[in-house]
N, C-alpha and C positions, 0 to 999 in steps of 0.2 A: 738349103737348110746343110749344111754336112755336116754327116757325121763322121767322130772319129771315129775308125773302126775297132773296136774293146778283143783281143786276146786272149778267149775261158780262155783254151787253154792252159793262161799264169795265172790264174784266176783260182784261188785255194775253194772255193763252195763251187767247183766245177766238178765233171764228176762222167764215166761213164761207166750208162746203165747197159741192164744183160738182153735186155729189150732191143728188140734188129730195127721196129722204123722206131721207134724213140729212142737214141743209142745217147743221145746229150742230156743233163741233167742236170739243175740250178738249186745248192741246199739250199740257197738264201731264202731263195724266193719258192723253194718246194715245187719245180715242177718240171717233168720231163720234158722230151722235146725232140722233132725231126732235124731242128736246126738250129746251133751255135741258141747257146740262151739270147745274151746281146743283140742280137737279130731282134728275137721274141718283145722285149721286154724292148731297143724300138722302135718296133712294129707294132705293138700295143701302145704307150707311152708318147713317146715321139721322140727319148731321152736318151740321153746316153745312159749307160746302166746306173747307179749309182750304189751300188753293194758294190763292183769290180773292187775286189784289194789282190795284191799283188799274194803269188805262197813267198812260204819261208822255206827258201829250202834248204838254208843251212840248221834251219832244224831240223829237216831229213835230212840231211844226209847225217847228225849225229844221229840217231835215230839207228838209221844203217849201222852202225858202227856197233853199235850196241848189240847189233844180234852176230857182227861178224865173231 
């Protein structure tokens, strides 16, 4: 089975935690991990991450403009 690589950094549910031992987090599934969340989901379920949603970068750019 070939796994399609999911880039968690581009997912809107991915975040970086303040915990040194668990630096990666997923807001959708509600966990923190030493590894990228998509890898944990794949190892646990054997399937690609079904929650993967690309961040809306246009929305973030407009929010940033309001602060300037």
